[in-house]
Each structure stands twice: as C-alpha cells, then as structure tokens.
N, C-alpha and C positions, 0 to 999 in steps of 0.2 A: 152329557158333560163335555164341555168344549176341550179339544186336544190342542195344546200348545205347539206352534210350528218349531222346526229346527232353529231357523233364524232368530226368533224372538227369544227362544232359550238361551241361545249364545250371546245374545245382546244383555239378557238379564244376568247371566254369569259375569260377563265383563263388568257391568255396572256395579255388582257386588264387589268384584276385585278391586276396583278402583276405590270404592268406598272404605273397604277394609285397608287398602294401601295408604289413603290419606289419614285415617284413624291412627294407623301404626306411625305415621310420620308425626302427626301432632302429639301422639302419646311420647314419642322419642324427643321430640323438641321440649315438651314439658319436663320430662324428665331430664333432659341435659341441662335445662336452665337450672333445676334444682341442684344438679351435680356441680354446675359451674359455681353455684352460690356457696355450697358447701367447701369446693376447692378453694374459693377466694378467703373464706373464714379461716381454713387451714393454713394458707399462705400467711397471714397476718400473725399467726402464733409460731411461725418457723424462722429461724435465723438464716439470712442469706444476704450476700453482698450485693446481689442485684436490687435495683430499685423496685418498690411496689409496682409502679405503673408498668415498667418493662416486664416483670413476672406476669401481670395481669394480661398483657398483650400476647405473651407466649401462650398463656392458658387459653386465651380466645383462638389463637391460631391452631393449636393442638385440637382444641374442640371441634373447629370446622373441618379438620382433617378427619377426626372420628365420624363426626355427621356424614361426610362423603363416602367414608367405608361403609357406614350403615346402610346409606341409601343404595349402594352397590350390591350390598348383602341382600337387601330386599328385593331389587330388581332380578338379582339371580334365583331368588326363591319363587319369584313370579313366572320366570321362564320355565322352571322346572315343573311348575303347576301346569303351564301351557303344553309342555312335553307329554305330561301324564294325561291331559284332556284329549289331545291328539291321538294318543296311543288308544284311549277308551274308543274314541270314534272310529279309528281304523279297525280295532277288534270287533266292533258291532258290524263292520262291513266285511268281516272275514280276513283281514290282513293283520299281520303283526309285526311291528318293528320295535326291537328292544332300544329302550332309551339310551343304553350303553353304546349300541352300535351307532346311534344318532349322534351322540357326543364324539365317537371316533371319527364319523365322517366330517364334523366340524373341525376336528383337530388333526385331519389327515397330513396336512403339509408339516405340522410341528412334529407328529410321530415319525414321519418319514426322515425328517431332518435330523431327529434323535437317533433313529435306527442307523442312518449312515454315519453319524458320529461315533456311535458305538462299534461299528463295523470297522471304521478307520482305526479306531484305537485298538482294537483286537488285531488287526493287520500290523500296526506299529509294534505291539507287544511282541507278536510272533516273530517279526522280522529281527528286533532286538535281541530276543532269545536265541533266535538261530544264528544270528551273527556272533553272539558270544559263544555258542558252541564251536562255531568254525574257527573264530580267532583263538580259541583255546587249543585246538589241533594244531593251528598254525604256530602258536607260540611254542608248543612242544617241539616242532620242527626246527623253528628258528634257533632255539638253544642248542640244537646239534651243529648248526653251521655258524652261529654267532657266539663266542665264548669270551667271557671276561679273563683277561690275562693278568694284569697288574693295576694296581692303583698307586698314583703318584700323590701323596700328601704331605704337606709342608706349609703351604700358605695359609695365612692368618685372616683371609678374607677371600670373597668370591673371586673365581678366575673368569676372566672376561674372554680371553683368546688364546690359542695355542697354535704352534707350527711345529714342522719338523724340517731339519736341515736338508738342503738339496745336494750337499757334498759330505764327503767324510771328514770327521767321524759323524754318524748318523745319531743326533741327539733330539730331543724333545724340548720345546720351549714353551713357557707358560707366562702370561700376563694377568696380574692380579690387582684387584682394587687395594690391596695392602701396600702399594706404592712400589712393589717390587716385581722383578722378571726372573723366572729361574730356568736353568737348564738342568735336564734330567737324563740319566742313563735309561734307555728304553728297556733293556735287558734286566737291570736289577732295580730300577724304581728309586735310585739313590740320587739326591741332589748333587750336581757336579759344580754348580756355580750360581751364584745370586747377583742380580744386578740392582744397586740400590741408588741410582743417580737421579731419580725423578723425585718430584716434590708432591706428586698427586697420584691419582690411580693410573696404573698402566692399562690402557685399553686395546693395545694390539701389539703384536710381535711377529716379525716376518725376517727370514735369514736371507743373506747375500747368496746369489746363484753359486758362486764359486769359492768365496773367500769366508773366512771365520768371522764374520761380521754380523751383527743382529741390528735391527731397526725397531725401534719402539715408539709408541704413541701414547701420549699421557694427558691427564686432565690438568696439568700446570701449563697447557698451551704451548708446549713444545714437542719436537720429536727428536730422539737421540739415536745415534749410530755409535755402537760401541763394539770393542773387539773382545774376543774371548778365546782362550786356550784350555781345553778340557783333555783330561785323559780318562778313559772308559775303564772301569773296573771289571774284574772278572765275573763273569756271570754266574749266578747262583741258582740252584733247583727251584723251579717255580712250584709253589704250594698250589693244591687243587682247592680253588676258591669257587669253582663254578658248578658246584653241586646242584642238581636239578631241585627246584622248589616252585611254589605256586607263584604265578605271575599276578601283576596288578594289586600288589599288597601294599597298602600305604605305609610309609615310613614314621615312626614315632621320634619325638625329640630326644629319646634316650640315646639314640646313635648320635646325636649333635656332639656328644663330648668326644667321640673319636676324631673329630676334626678341629678341636680346639688346642691341640698340641702346638707348642712353640715349633718354630721353623728349625731346621737341622742346624744344630751349633756347630758342626765341623765342616760346613760347606763354605768354601772361599767366595769372597765378594769382590765385586767390582763397583767403585763408587763414582768414576769419572768417564764421561763421554768422549769418544774421539771427535765427534761433530755434534754440534746442537743446532737445530733448525728453528728459527724464531721468526715466524711472520703472521701466525694466527692471533686472532683476537678472542678466541674462545677454546673450549675443550677440543683437543686433537683425538678424533675418535678412532681413526684408523690410518695405516700407512703401509705402502708396498713399494718393492724395487721395480723399476721398469727393465726389460729385457737388457741383458748386458751388465747390469748393476752400476751403471754411471750415473743415473738419475733416480730419484725417489718421488713419489707422490703421496700427499697426506690429505685427509678429509677432516674437516672441522665442524664444530657446531656454529661457527661464524658464516655458515652457508657458502663457504668457498673451498675448494680444493686447490693446493699449490704443488707445482712441480719444482723441484730443486735439482741443483747439480751437486753431486756428492763431493767431489773435490775441493770445490770452492765454498760450499754451503750457501751458495747464492740463490735467490728466487728467480727461477727462469719465466714461469708463467703462473698467472692467478686463475683459476678456472672457476667463473662466477656464473650464475644464471638460476640456481636452485632458490626456490621460495622459502625454503625452511632448512632447519639443521641437517647436515649430512650425517649418515649413519655408518657408511661403509665404503671403501674404494678397493680396486682390485685391478691388476694389469694383465694382460695377455701374455701367455708363457713364451711365445716367439715372435710376436709383432709388437710395435709401439702404439697400442691400444690401451685405454684406460675407462673404466666403467665406475660411475660414482652413484651411490644410492642416497636417498633423502626420505625425511619425513613428509615431504610434500607429495607422496605418492608416485612418484617418478624415479626412473633411473636415466643417466645420461652417458652416451658413448663419446669418448673424446679420441679423435685420431690425430697421431703426431707422426704418422709415416712420412708425410710430405712436410720438410722443413719449413717451406714458405706458407703453408696453409694448415691451420688447425681447426678443423671441422667438429661439430658437435651436433649430435642427434639425441632428441628427447622421446622417451618412451613412456606411455601412460597406460600400462596394462594393468595396474593395481587400484585398489580402493581405499587402502590405508598404508601406513608406512613402509616402505621398502626396506627391510632389514639388511639385505645384502643382494648383491648380484656379482656373480663370478663368471670367468670364462672357462671354456673346456679347451682340450688341445686342438679339437677340430673348429668348426665354425658355429659354435653354439654359445649363447649367454642363458645362464640358469639364474632366475630372480626368486627371491622368497620375500614374504610380506606378513605384516600383522593381520591382514586379512584372511589369514589360514590357507593361503593358496601358494603355490610354486610353479613357476611358468618356464618352459624352455622356449628358447627364441633361436631362429636362424639368423646369422649375421647377414646373410644374403638376402633376407627378405624379413624385416623386422615389423611388418605391418600387424601381424597377429601371432600368438604363439603357435609352435607346432605340438605342444603338449601342456596340459594343465593338470596339476595334482591338487586335489582338495583334501584338507586335513581338518581335524578337529581342535587344533591349537595353533597359537601364534607361531611362526617359523623364525629362529634366529639364523646365525651365520652358518651358511651351507658350505658344503664341499663336495668336489666331484672328483672320483678317482681317475688318474690319467690313463692307465691301461684298460680298465674294464668299463668305464664310463657309468659308474653307479653313484647316485646322489645320495648323500647323508644329510638328513633333515634332523637338527636339533630342535626340541619343542620346549615351551613354556611350562608344559605338563609333565616334564621329566623324561619324556620319551625320546628315543633316537630311531627314525624309521629310515629304511633303505628302499630307493625307487631306482628304476631303470630310466633311460633318457626318453622312452615313450610314455612315461607315466604309470607303468605297472609296478605294483607294490611287490617288493621281494621279501622283506623281513622287517622285524622289530627287534631291536637289540634287548635282551633279557633285563627285567627291572622287577626287583622283589624286595622283601624284607632283609635278604642277605647280600644282595649285589645290585649294582646300578646307581643311578644318581638319586640323591635325596631332595634335590631342589631343581629349579630351572636349569635346563642344558643351554649354554650360551653359544658353544661353538663346536665344530666337528673338523678333523683334518685327517686326511689319507696319507698313508706312507707306503710307497710302492717298493722300498728297499730293505724291508725287515720281514723275516719270515714269521716271528713270533706274534707281533703286534702290526696290523696294517690299517687300523682305524683308531683315532683317538678323539675323545670327548672331554668337555670340561664344562662346569657349571657353578652355581651359587653355593654348593656344599663344600667348596674349598678344595676339592681334588680333581685330578684328571684321571681318566680311566683309558687303559689300552685294551683293545679288543681284537681277537683273532676272527677274521671272516673268511670262511671256507667259500670262496668266489665259485669254484667249479660246482660245488653242491648247491650253492644259491641259485646259480643260473640254470643247473638242472631242474631244480623245484619249478622254476618258472615255466 
C-alpha cells in the first residue's frame, strides 16, 4: 500500500481548508442575501421619517460591515486550526508548545503595556492614599498652630478684598460686591463704619500709611479716597469656635442662611468721598498708595494703570502696555516701585525712583492670568496665577524665579507677612495655605463643616500689630475670618 508523503498530506489538508472556507463564504453570502431581502420587506412595513432609498443604503452598508466581521471570524478560526496542526506535528516530534503560550508570545508587547499600566495605577493609588494619611497628620498639627479666632459677618455679597490699617486705631477693612466697604473692630467683630459712596462693586480697599483715610476701587470706573473716624469698642470674651473636627468636609447650602442676614443696622455710614479719581474707561479692579501717601496707583480692565496726585486728584502718568485687562496692582513699602498684574499672563515692574526716567520691565513667568504680584520688605516679588503656581522673584535678578510653589487650585490675591516672610495663598477651592519664601509648605488653615470658608477665598492679609488675629481671609461666602497663627510653632515644625 503506497504511503503518502508529509508534503502531499499537508497540501491536501490545505486544499480541503480552502474548499471549506469558500463553501462557508458562499453559504454566508447566500444567507446574507436572504436576510437582506427579509430586512427590506420589514422596512417597507415600518414607519420611519427616513426615505426608503436612504434606509436601504444604510442596510447595505451595515450588511457589508457584518460580512467583514464574518470574514475576520472565519480567518481567526483558520488560524486556530493551523495552531492546532502545528501543535500536533510538534507533539509527534517530541516537543510541546501550548497554544495559550503561543498566543501570549504574539501578544507579549500588549501584555507588557497592560502590566505597566496596572503597575502605574497601583503606584498612583498607593501614593494618593499615603499622601492622604500624611496630610491628615499634618492637618491635625496645623489646627494647633492655626486657629480661627473671629468671623466678620455683615456684607450681603461676596468680599473681594480686605486690608488692615497701618496706623492706630488698628481696624480691618473689607471691600464687597454689595457696593459697600466696611470697617471692623478686630477684637469684637463689630462693624464700625460702612462706606456707601460707590455705585458698583467695591473691588479693593487700602489704608493710608499714616492718616485715617481709605482708598477704594470700584466697578463704577472710579477710585475713591474717603476719611473715617472710628472708636474701638470694649473687647468681649472670645467664644471657643475652634473645636477640633474632621478636615476636608464639604459645606452644604444649609449654612448659607447664616450669611444672608442684613447688614448691621446700627453701623454708621459715610456716603461722600473726599476725592474721586476718574480717568479709567473700565472697571477699576485695584488701587494702592505709593510710599509717603501723596500719590496712588489704580489698575483697570481698560488695560491701563494710572498714577494720581492725591492732593489735586490729577492724573500724573498713564501706565500702558498690558495686552489684556489688569487684575491687581501693588506698591513697594519703602520705594517708589509699582507692580501690575494682568490677564495677559505677565506682570510689569514700574520704577518711579528717578523723576526724569520711568522705566518698565515685563516678566513672563506664568502661563495663565497673573492674579496678583506683591512686594516683600526685602528685594523680592511674589506672583500668583491661575496656572496654579506661585513664584518668588529676586528684584536684583528677575530672569528666573528663585522658588516655585505648585498648587492644586488657582491662586488669588496673596499676601506676605512683613516680619516672618510667610506667604498666605487663598485658593479657588476654599483653602488657605502657608508657605515660606523658599517654597516649603508650612500649614493649611483648618476648613471643615464648622469653621473656615464655604466658598472661594478671594484675598488674604497679614496684620503684624495684633496679638489675637495676625492673618485675615475673605471670600464669596460673604464673610471675613480672623486667624491666629502661632508663628514660632509653625517655624519649629518646619
């Protein structure tokens, strides 16, 4: 009996497979034609807004897609049969390779990629959980060195800005979107005076270095200088409102009723400004006094900053150059320097120390709106941005920042303590964080369902002359908060 060679047997098997493959395709095509005819008959009996020709074309396209998938399925089955044939042949020769192992070899790259993704996911999850544990310990420590002392409630809308007087009597000033500015007793939380001279949102408030005068900027395109006379009330015992509680608990709207109260009815008011500064063609977003208090600078959405003489209320210089709206302005505490911030991602340093030369330097250190840039007592500028970074610059070399702080939320109007050089960062996410000038995080102010801000924190301000409250913050929850920061304990933790 003739013995069939291996090559002829393999050729015969391949021929039979091709024959069965072609038969299955013909069988599929005939079945598909019958199915298509049935579907067209069903379409004629169905209600549809599509024209019959369009529906028929759609059926043809879907039928082609289905046939492609069927062909791929058949090819896959053929490959599996070939793998089985190879396994049988190798088994006859004394070698065994599992088909699963062969498939793993073919998908080695994909499996490796999936494994690396899973490993990365596990690492990220572990890191996040570890960070949460560490932050919970740090938050507990922060409550010991950062305590809420008093809340200042009375505005009927969000508070944009706050400031503390630099001379006696030491009072707190707030600027609100309810068209008013208020002066508060720091010790008692009582409203001492309300300024009602603006016709728009009051966006900024700053106090004269030596006299009882306030400078406010408003959405009515003006800045006002107004005088105040206040008498501080007798301090009352402070209630313990800083009881420890869980951090990072979201506030519910049930607490909003606490801030809907009318403003203090017995608070005296001032309705007329001593000086009105009118040169801007847009919202005046910020204003500040130059050293000495004889000139003021304003920043506006009309892309310009103006320098005014206080005595004559005349425009001295118009500082132009920004490509978009200004967001903030700040003056140096001891030198005739001004820094302006803008939505064009830059901040500019204006030098008025030489009366004959007014130089300007542009700094492009951020990738989004620069919300504020402030001077320190030394030779530093600290800038904050919507790009979630804060950068510390050296005035002697402004080519690159000497420190960069990266956060998880946009940064609003920052402040730096004069004596301890600690940066307070108010955030959109209702947090207030403290850093040193080298970018090291020191603490986060407590925030829970019992204390802290309920909405975005707009501004922070340090007070070096008060023992009970040395940091203030304000936000869209219509309240300002006074905090006691134990600086010695804070720096010791560092």
